[in-house]
N, CA, C and O atoms as a GROMACS GRO file, in nm:
protein
  440
    1UNK      N    1   1.964   5.941   5.204
    1UNK     CA    2   1.945   5.949   5.310
    1UNK      C    3   2.018   5.957   5.400
    1UNK      O    4   2.026   5.850   5.459
    2UNK      N    5   2.094   6.053   5.453
    2UNK     CA    6   2.219   6.013   5.561
    2UNK      C    7   2.204   5.949   5.730
    2UNK      O    8   2.283   5.874   5.786
    3UNK      N    9   2.074   6.008   5.784
    3UNK     CA   10   2.019   5.996   5.897
    3UNK      C   11   1.972   6.119   5.928
    3UNK      O   12   1.927   6.218   5.870
    4UNK      N   13   1.993   6.088   6.022
    4UNK     CA   14   1.875   6.241   6.118
    4UNK      C   15   1.716   6.170   6.169
    4UNK      O   16   1.696   6.059   6.218
    5UNK      N   17   1.629   6.264   6.141
    5UNK     CA   18   1.482   6.212   6.165
    5UNK      C   19   1.405   6.238   6.105
    5UNK      O   20   1.471   6.270   6.006
    6UNK      N   21   1.319   6.252   6.081
    6UNK     CA   22   1.202   6.270   6.006
    6UNK      C   23   1.043   6.218   6.029
    6UNK      O   24   0.993   6.105   6.030
    7UNK      N   25   0.977   6.378   6.047
    7UNK     CA   26   0.863   6.384   6.085
    7UNK      C   27   0.776   6.361   5.997
    7UNK      O   28   0.782   6.439   5.902
    8UNK      N   29   0.699   6.287   5.991
    8UNK     CA   30   0.557   6.300   5.902
    8UNK      C   31   0.428   6.308   5.989
    8UNK      O   32   0.386   6.239   6.082
    9UNK      N   33   0.382   6.414   5.924
    9UNK     CA   34   0.220   6.464   6.009
    9UNK      C   35   0.120   6.406   5.903
    9UNK      O   36   0.089   6.466   5.800
   10UNK      N   37   0.061   6.255   5.948
   10UNK     CA   38  -0.040   6.221   5.881
   10UNK      C   39  -0.208   6.316   5.868
   10UNK      O   40  -0.291   6.332   5.779
   11UNK      N   41  -0.199   6.341   5.951
   11UNK     CA   42  -0.341   6.488   5.956
   11UNK      C   43  -0.303   6.566   5.815
   11UNK      O   44  -0.372   6.577   5.715
   12UNK      N   45  -0.158   6.622   5.842
   12UNK     CA   46  -0.150   6.732   5.729
   12UNK      C   47  -0.148   6.676   5.592
   12UNK      O   48  -0.190   6.734   5.492
   13UNK      N   49  -0.084   6.527   5.596
   13UNK     CA   50  -0.085   6.461   5.449
   13UNK      C   51  -0.248   6.436   5.375
   13UNK      O   52  -0.269   6.446   5.254
   14UNK      N   53  -0.332   6.409   5.457
   14UNK     CA   54  -0.430   6.366   5.416
   14UNK      C   55  -0.538   6.485   5.445
   14UNK      O   56  -0.648   6.470   5.393
   15UNK      N   57  -0.518   6.585   5.514
   15UNK     CA   58  -0.581   6.699   5.541
   15UNK      C   59  -0.653   6.744   5.384
   15UNK      O   60  -0.757   6.810   5.389
   16UNK      N   61  -0.603   6.713   5.262
   16UNK     CA   62  -0.670   6.704   5.109
   16UNK      C   63  -0.808   6.667   5.108
   16UNK      O   64  -0.914   6.726   5.091
   17UNK      N   65  -0.777   6.565   5.130
   17UNK     CA   66  -0.845   6.434   5.108
   17UNK      C   67  -1.039   6.464   5.182
   17UNK      O   68  -1.145   6.409   5.149
   18UNK      N   69  -1.007   6.576   5.292
   18UNK     CA   70  -1.156   6.583   5.373
   18UNK      C   71  -1.226   6.658   5.262
   18UNK      O   72  -1.346   6.636   5.275
   19UNK      N   73  -1.206   6.734   5.164
   19UNK     CA   74  -1.257   6.814   5.037
   19UNK      C   75  -1.285   6.738   4.933
   19UNK      O   76  -1.341   6.797   4.841
   20UNK      N   77  -1.264   6.623   4.917
   20UNK     CA   78  -1.369   6.506   4.839
   20UNK      C   79  -1.464   6.549   4.797
   20UNK      O   80  -1.491   6.540   4.677
   21UNK      N   81  -1.552   6.618   4.899
   21UNK     CA   82  -1.685   6.569   4.901
   21UNK      C   83  -1.759   6.735   4.908
   21UNK      O   84  -1.880   6.749   4.930
   22UNK      N   85  -1.695   6.816   4.893
   22UNK     CA   86  -1.747   6.953   4.875
   22UNK      C   87  -1.742   6.984   4.759
   22UNK      O   88  -1.650   6.949   4.686
   23UNK      N   89  -1.874   7.078   4.708
   23UNK     CA   90  -1.888   7.127   4.574
   23UNK      C   91  -1.824   7.193   4.504
   23UNK      O   92  -1.759   7.277   4.566
   24UNK      N   93  -1.810   7.194   4.390
   24UNK     CA   94  -1.739   7.300   4.328
   24UNK      C   95  -1.852   7.329   4.174
   24UNK      O   96  -1.916   7.249   4.107
   25UNK      N   97  -1.836   7.465   4.164
   25UNK     CA   98  -1.856   7.492   4.040
   25UNK      C   99  -1.795   7.660   4.006
   25UNK      O  100  -1.754   7.737   4.092
   26UNK      N  101  -1.803   7.684   3.875
   26UNK     CA  102  -1.713   7.785   3.813
   26UNK      C  103  -1.739   7.941   3.878
   26UNK      O  104  -1.860   7.966   3.886
   27UNK      N  105  -1.662   8.034   3.920
   27UNK     CA  106  -1.721   8.142   3.981
   27UNK      C  107  -1.778   8.235   3.907
   27UNK      O  108  -1.814   8.340   3.960
   28UNK      N  109  -1.790   8.220   3.810
   28UNK     CA  110  -1.872   8.367   3.708
   28UNK      C  111  -1.807   8.469   3.710
   28UNK      O  112  -1.883   8.559   3.676
   29UNK      N  113  -1.606   8.547   3.752
   29UNK     CA  114  -1.592   8.629   3.719
   29UNK      C  115  -1.565   8.645   3.620
   29UNK      O  116  -1.504   8.571   3.543
   30UNK      N  117  -1.622   8.790   3.600
   30UNK     CA  118  -1.623   8.852   3.456
   30UNK      C  119  -1.555   8.871   3.362
   30UNK      O  120  -1.570   8.876   3.240
   31UNK      N  121  -1.401   8.892   3.505
   31UNK     CA  122  -1.245   8.923   3.434
   31UNK      C  123  -1.191   8.783   3.312
   31UNK      O  124  -1.137   8.788   3.202
   32UNK      N  125  -1.235   8.670   3.397
   32UNK     CA  126  -1.120   8.506   3.348
   32UNK      C  127  -1.268   8.473   3.235
   32UNK      O  128  -1.390   8.492   3.246
   33UNK      N  129  -1.160   8.404   3.110
   33UNK     CA  130  -1.272   8.367   3.026
   33UNK      C  131  -1.128   8.170   3.006
   33UNK      O  132  -1.027   8.121   3.057
   34UNK      N  133  -1.208   8.149   2.922
   34UNK     CA  134  -1.176   8.016   2.880
   34UNK      C  135  -1.131   7.959   2.712
   34UNK      O  136  -1.222   7.963   2.629
   35UNK      N  137  -1.000   7.911   2.669
   35UNK     CA  138  -1.050   7.879   2.544
   35UNK      C  139  -1.080   7.747   2.525
   35UNK      O  140  -0.968   7.695   2.527
   36UNK      N  141  -1.161   7.658   2.507
   36UNK     CA  142  -1.251   7.554   2.483
   36UNK      C  143  -1.184   7.538   2.330
   36UNK      O  144  -1.145   7.622   2.249
   37UNK      N  145  -1.188   7.379   2.326
   37UNK     CA  146  -1.149   7.264   2.226
   37UNK      C  147  -1.292   7.187   2.279
   37UNK      O  148  -1.296   7.130   2.388
   38UNK      N  149  -1.420   7.194   2.179
   38UNK     CA  150  -1.535   7.156   2.186
   38UNK      C  151  -1.585   6.993   2.127
   38UNK      O  152  -1.679   6.924   2.167
   39UNK      N  153  -1.469   6.961   2.003
   39UNK     CA  154  -1.460   6.844   1.965
   39UNK      C  155  -1.396   6.758   2.097
   39UNK      O  156  -1.462   6.657   2.122
   40UNK      N  157  -1.314   6.774   2.157
   40UNK     CA  158  -1.222   6.712   2.215
   40UNK      C  159  -1.325   6.721   2.393
   40UNK      O  160  -1.300   6.637   2.480
   41UNK      N  161  -1.416   6.816   2.411
   41UNK     CA  162  -1.444   6.853   2.510
   41UNK      C  163  -1.339   6.846   2.652
   41UNK      O  164  -1.347   6.771   2.750
   42UNK      N  165  -1.264   6.929   2.627
   42UNK     CA  166  -1.144   6.993   2.679
   42UNK      C  167  -1.161   7.208   2.716
   42UNK      O  168  -1.244   7.282   2.661
   43UNK      N  169  -1.089   7.238   2.787
   43UNK     CA  170  -1.066   7.370   2.836
   43UNK      C  171  -0.916   7.363   2.777
   43UNK      O  172  -0.842   7.275   2.821
   44UNK      N  173  -0.871   7.451   2.680
   44UNK     CA  174  -0.717   7.436   2.676
   44UNK      C  175  -0.624   7.535   2.741
   44UNK      O  176  -0.504   7.515   2.756
   45UNK      N  177  -0.700   7.657   2.785
   45UNK     CA  178  -0.622   7.754   2.868
   45UNK      C  179  -0.726   7.850   2.915
   45UNK      O  180  -0.815   7.875   2.834
   46UNK      N  181  -0.733   7.918   3.053
   46UNK     CA  182  -0.810   8.074   3.137
   46UNK      C  183  -0.690   8.189   3.107
   46UNK      O  184  -0.571   8.212   3.128
   47UNK      N  185  -0.841   8.257   3.027
   47UNK     CA  186  -0.754   8.390   3.008
   47UNK      C  187  -0.816   8.513   3.129
   47UNK      O  188  -0.930   8.538   3.168
   48UNK      N  189  -0.706   8.559   3.156
   48UNK     CA  190  -0.756   8.682   3.276
   48UNK      C  191  -0.708   8.777   3.182
   48UNK      O  192  -0.614   8.786   3.104
   49UNK      N  193  -0.803   8.842   3.217
   49UNK     CA  194  -0.837   8.938   3.151
   49UNK      C  195  -0.782   9.010   3.036
   49UNK      O  196  -0.697   9.094   3.006
   50UNK      N  197  -0.915   8.903   2.963
   50UNK     CA  198  -0.909   8.904   2.774
   50UNK      C  199  -0.768   8.927   2.743
   50UNK      O  200  -0.690   8.959   2.832
   51UNK      N  201  -0.736   8.914   2.641
   51UNK     CA  202  -0.697   8.825   2.530
   51UNK      C  203  -0.539   8.873   2.560
   51UNK      O  204  -0.439   8.803   2.543
   52UNK      N  205  -0.542   8.992   2.601
   52UNK     CA  206  -0.369   9.058   2.608
   52UNK      C  207  -0.352   9.047   2.812
   52UNK      O  208  -0.264   9.118   2.863
   53UNK      N  209  -0.416   8.982   2.880
   53UNK     CA  210  -0.431   8.938   2.979
   53UNK      C  211  -0.266   8.866   3.010
   53UNK      O  212  -0.158   8.902   2.965
   54UNK      N  213  -0.302   8.741   3.114
   54UNK     CA  214  -0.196   8.641   3.158
   54UNK      C  215  -0.335   8.517   3.087
   54UNK      O  216  -0.456   8.527   3.066
   55UNK      N  217  -0.225   8.401   3.070
   55UNK     CA  218  -0.306   8.308   3.062
   55UNK      C  219  -0.216   8.153   3.091
   55UNK      O  220  -0.096   8.137   3.066
   56UNK      N  221  -0.303   8.058   3.145
   56UNK     CA  222  -0.252   7.924   3.191
   56UNK      C  223  -0.288   7.858   3.087
   56UNK      O  224  -0.387   7.886   3.020
   57UNK      N  225  -0.218   7.773   3.067
   57UNK     CA  226  -0.226   7.684   2.991
   57UNK      C  227  -0.256   7.557   3.066
   57UNK      O  228  -0.206   7.550   3.178
   58UNK      N  229  -0.356   7.417   3.009
   58UNK     CA  230  -0.378   7.332   3.072
   58UNK      C  231  -0.366   7.254   3.036
   58UNK      O  232  -0.412   7.243   2.922
   59UNK      N  233  -0.284   7.110   3.106
   59UNK     CA  234  -0.260   6.992   3.044
   59UNK      C  235  -0.385   6.884   2.996
   59UNK      O  236  -0.458   6.881   3.095
   60UNK      N  237  -0.429   6.817   2.920
   60UNK     CA  238  -0.595   6.748   2.939
   60UNK      C  239  -0.597   6.689   3.007
   60UNK      O  240  -0.693   6.630   2.958
   61UNK      N  241  -0.578   6.635   3.098
   61UNK     CA  242  -0.660   6.587   3.191
   61UNK      C  243  -0.712   6.669   3.289
   61UNK      O  244  -0.808   6.626   3.354
   62UNK      N  245  -0.653   6.816   3.319
   62UNK     CA  246  -0.724   6.924   3.393
   62UNK      C  247  -0.803   6.997   3.290
   62UNK      O  248  -0.918   7.029   3.322
   63UNK      N  249  -0.766   7.024   3.188
   63UNK     CA  250  -0.861   7.078   3.119
   63UNK      C  251  -1.011   6.966   3.071
   63UNK      O  252  -1.118   6.997   3.019
   64UNK      N  253  -0.971   6.867   3.105
   64UNK     CA  254  -1.137   6.772   3.093
   64UNK      C  255  -1.162   6.800   3.214
   64UNK      O  256  -1.284   6.814   3.214
   65UNK      N  257  -1.110   6.824   3.363
   65UNK     CA  258  -1.155   6.836   3.441
   65UNK      C  259  -1.235   6.972   3.435
   65UNK      O  260  -1.355   6.985   3.459
   66UNK      N  261  -1.168   7.045   3.407
   66UNK     CA  262  -1.282   7.178   3.423
   66UNK      C  263  -1.342   7.213   3.334
   66UNK      O  264  -1.398   7.322   3.349
   67UNK      N  265  -1.358   7.154   3.221
   67UNK     CA  266  -1.475   7.091   3.117
   67UNK      C  267  -1.603   7.096   3.207
   67UNK      O  268  -1.693   7.178   3.225
   68UNK      N  269  -1.567   6.951   3.265
   68UNK     CA  270  -1.692   6.913   3.321
   68UNK      C  271  -1.707   7.016   3.476
   68UNK      O  272  -1.780   6.955   3.554
   69UNK      N  273  -1.680   7.089   3.508
   69UNK     CA  274  -1.717   7.184   3.589
   69UNK      C  275  -1.843   7.245   3.580
   69UNK      O  276  -1.870   7.304   3.476
   70UNK      N  277  -1.970   7.238   3.721
   70UNK     CA  278  -2.078   7.256   3.640
   70UNK      C  279  -2.046   7.484   3.652
   70UNK      O  280  -1.967   7.546   3.723
   71UNK      N  281  -2.158   7.538   3.541
   71UNK     CA  282  -2.131   7.694   3.576
   71UNK      C  283  -2.173   7.728   3.722
   71UNK      O  284  -2.197   7.645   3.810
   72UNK      N  285  -2.179   7.885   3.736
   72UNK     CA  286  -2.186   7.918   3.848
   72UNK      C  287  -2.343   7.932   3.895
   72UNK      O  288  -2.363   7.931   4.016
   73UNK      N  289  -2.408   7.940   3.843
   73UNK     CA  290  -2.574   7.908   3.841
   73UNK      C  291  -2.611   7.810   3.921
   73UNK      O  292  -2.702   7.809   4.003
   74UNK      N  293  -2.511   7.703   3.885
   74UNK     CA  294  -2.596   7.572   3.931
   74UNK      C  295  -2.516   7.535   4.064
   74UNK      O  296  -2.405   7.574   4.098
   75UNK      N  297  -2.602   7.451   4.130
   75UNK     CA  298  -2.553   7.366   4.283
   75UNK      C  299  -2.409   7.354   4.278
   75UNK      O  300  -2.346   7.416   4.364
   76UNK      N  301  -2.323   7.258   4.160
   76UNK     CA  302  -2.246   7.226   4.214
   76UNK      C  303  -2.216   7.071   4.194
   76UNK      O  304  -2.309   6.993   4.174
   77UNK      N  305  -2.078   7.026   4.198
   77UNK     CA  306  -2.030   6.940   4.170
   77UNK      C  307  -1.958   6.862   4.213
   77UNK      O  308  -1.860   6.881   4.142
   78UNK      N  309  -1.912   6.722   4.334
   78UNK     CA  310  -1.843   6.697   4.416
   78UNK      C  311  -1.680   6.664   4.326
   78UNK      O  312  -1.664   6.580   4.238
   79UNK      N  313  -1.612   6.727   4.363
   79UNK     CA  314  -1.471   6.732   4.338
   79UNK      C  315  -1.411   6.564   4.321
   79UNK      O  316  -1.308   6.536   4.259
   80UNK      N  317  -1.477   6.490   4.372
   80UNK     CA  318  -1.472   6.296   4.403
   80UNK      C  319  -1.548   6.290   4.276
   80UNK      O  320  -1.472   6.251   4.187
   81UNK      N  321  -1.692   6.318   4.223
   81UNK     CA  322  -1.720   6.254   4.103
   81UNK      C  323  -1.654   6.330   3.959
   81UNK      O  324  -1.637   6.266   3.856
   82UNK      N  325  -1.623   6.469   3.971
   82UNK     CA  326  -1.584   6.529   3.851
   82UNK      C  327  -1.432   6.428   3.815
   82UNK      O  328  -1.409   6.343   3.728
   83UNK      N  329  -1.365   6.472   3.905
   83UNK     CA  330  -1.247   6.378   3.931
   83UNK      C  331  -1.204   6.236   3.865
   83UNK      O  332  -1.098   6.191   3.820
   84UNK      N  333  -1.385   6.170   3.885
   84UNK     CA  334  -1.357   6.002   3.862
   84UNK      C  335  -1.418   6.059   3.708
   84UNK      O  336  -1.367   5.976   3.632
   85UNK      N  337  -1.472   6.123   3.648
   85UNK     CA  338  -1.545   6.165   3.508
   85UNK      C  339  -1.420   6.171   3.418
   85UNK      O  340  -1.395   6.114   3.312
   86UNK      N  341  -1.354   6.250   3.486
   86UNK     CA  342  -1.224   6.340   3.400
   86UNK      C  343  -1.095   6.217   3.391
   86UNK      O  344  -1.015   6.220   3.297
   87UNK      N  345  -1.089   6.129   3.480
   87UNK     CA  346  -1.000   6.065   3.488
   87UNK      C  347  -0.857   6.063   3.541
   87UNK      O  348  -0.760   5.992   3.514
   88UNK      N  349  -0.880   6.188   3.644
   88UNK     CA  350  -0.784   6.279   3.687
   88UNK      C  351  -0.762   6.158   3.878
   88UNK      O  352  -0.855   6.095   3.927
   89UNK      N  353  -0.594   6.167   3.948
   89UNK     CA  354  -0.648   6.122   4.077
   89UNK      C  355  -0.703   6.236   4.143
   89UNK      O  356  -0.679   6.349   4.101
   90UNK      N  357  -0.787   6.211   4.260
   90UNK     CA  358  -0.808   6.263   4.364
   90UNK      C  359  -0.749   6.397   4.385
   90UNK      O  360  -0.787   6.511   4.357
   91UNK      N  361  -0.629   6.342   4.450
   91UNK     CA  362  -0.556   6.426   4.504
   91UNK      C  363  -0.522   6.577   4.471
   91UNK      O  364  -0.522   6.683   4.534
   92UNK      N  365  -0.475   6.512   4.252
   92UNK     CA  366  -0.464   6.563   4.202
   92UNK      C  367  -0.528   6.695   4.144
   92UNK      O  368  -0.471   6.802   4.125
   93UNK      N  369  -0.710   6.650   4.114
   93UNK     CA  370  -0.821   6.733   4.096
   93UNK      C  371  -0.822   6.825   4.248
   93UNK      O  372  -0.830   6.948   4.246
   94UNK      N  373  -0.815   6.744   4.382
   94UNK     CA  374  -0.828   6.892   4.494
   94UNK      C  375  -0.733   6.989   4.465
   94UNK      O  376  -0.743   7.111   4.480
   95UNK      N  377  -0.639   6.922   4.422
   95UNK     CA  378  -0.485   7.054   4.472
   95UNK      C  379  -0.494   7.154   4.344
   95UNK      O  380  -0.429   7.258   4.336
   96UNK      N  381  -0.584   7.105   4.245
   96UNK     CA  382  -0.609   7.190   4.106
   96UNK      C  383  -0.699   7.272   4.155
   96UNK      O  384  -0.683   7.394   4.154
   97UNK      N  385  -0.825   7.202   4.215
   97UNK     CA  386  -0.932   7.316   4.268
   97UNK      C  387  -0.921   7.394   4.329
   97UNK      O  388  -0.984   7.498   4.312
   98UNK      N  389  -0.788   7.369   4.478
   98UNK     CA  390  -0.718   7.468   4.586
   98UNK      C  391  -0.697   7.601   4.482
   98UNK      O  392  -0.750   7.711   4.499
   99UNK      N  393  -0.630   7.574   4.399
   99UNK     CA  394  -0.536   7.648   4.269
   99UNK      C  395  -0.646   7.772   4.217
   99UNK      O  396  -0.632   7.894   4.227
  100UNK      N  397  -0.700   7.736   4.189
  100UNK     CA  398  -0.774   7.746   4.099
  100UNK      C  399  -0.901   7.877   4.161
  100UNK      O  400  -0.955   7.982   4.128
  101UNK      N  401  -0.896   7.771   4.275
  101UNK     CA  402  -1.038   7.862   4.355
  101UNK      C  403  -0.942   8.015   4.435
  101UNK      O  404  -0.989   8.121   4.474
  102UNK      N  405  -0.807   7.969   4.435
  102UNK     CA  406  -0.728   8.114   4.500
  102UNK      C  407  -0.724   8.204   4.361
  102UNK      O  408  -0.710   8.325   4.372
  103UNK      N  409  -0.737   8.141   4.226
  103UNK     CA  410  -0.787   8.228   4.095
  103UNK      C  411  -0.841   8.300   4.115
  103UNK      O  412  -0.820   8.416   4.081
  104UNK      N  413  -0.968   8.241   4.201
  104UNK     CA  414  -1.106   8.286   4.178
  104UNK      C  415  -1.183   8.203   4.041
  104UNK      O  416  -1.299   8.227   4.008
  105UNK      N  417  -1.100   8.110   3.975
  105UNK     CA  418  -1.156   8.061   3.858
  105UNK      C  419  -1.298   7.969   3.949
  105UNK      O  420  -1.418   7.980   3.925
  106UNK      N  421  -1.268   7.930   3.998
  106UNK     CA  422  -1.362   7.802   4.124
  106UNK      C  423  -1.434   7.888   4.233
  106UNK      O  424  -1.415   7.998   4.285
  107UNK      N  425  -1.499   7.817   4.239
  107UNK     CA  426  -1.567   7.862   4.378
  107UNK      C  427  -1.624   7.680   4.431
  107UNK      O  428  -1.709   7.602   4.389
  108UNK      N  429  -1.522   7.677   4.542
  108UNK     CA  430  -1.609   7.585   4.685
  108UNK      C  431  -1.673   7.530   4.757
  108UNK      O  432  -1.619   7.468   4.848
  109UNK      N  433  -1.771   7.531   4.746
  109UNK     CA  434  -1.920   7.535   4.820
  109UNK      C  435  -1.882   7.424   4.951
  109UNK      O  436  -1.869   7.303   4.931
  110UNK      N  437  -1.870   7.480   5.067
  110UNK     CA  438  -1.841   7.357   5.146
  110UNK      C  439  -1.978   7.360   5.248
  110UNK      O  440  -1.993   7.272   5.333
   0.00000   0.00000   0.00000
């Protein structure tokens, strides 16, 4: 850093943490399926549009997180509890949920 002005908006930086108590569940989108590893209790990939569609591979932590997300017909679970149970840092879990909500994989109940 060679000088100048740096402005940090703490409200924007911490606004994602407000979502930690929101409930999430699977969206139930029929065009989305999952590749599971039942023995390891994790989701390996998200499949969009069947086997010939798009695929998003997941790392072990986000795969475990997604494994713990309740089904679409449930009342949901808080992001904070799922992060704790999956061993995922809270901010990473929140950002993953927001990204999955944009893709209609998860539903955030506010």
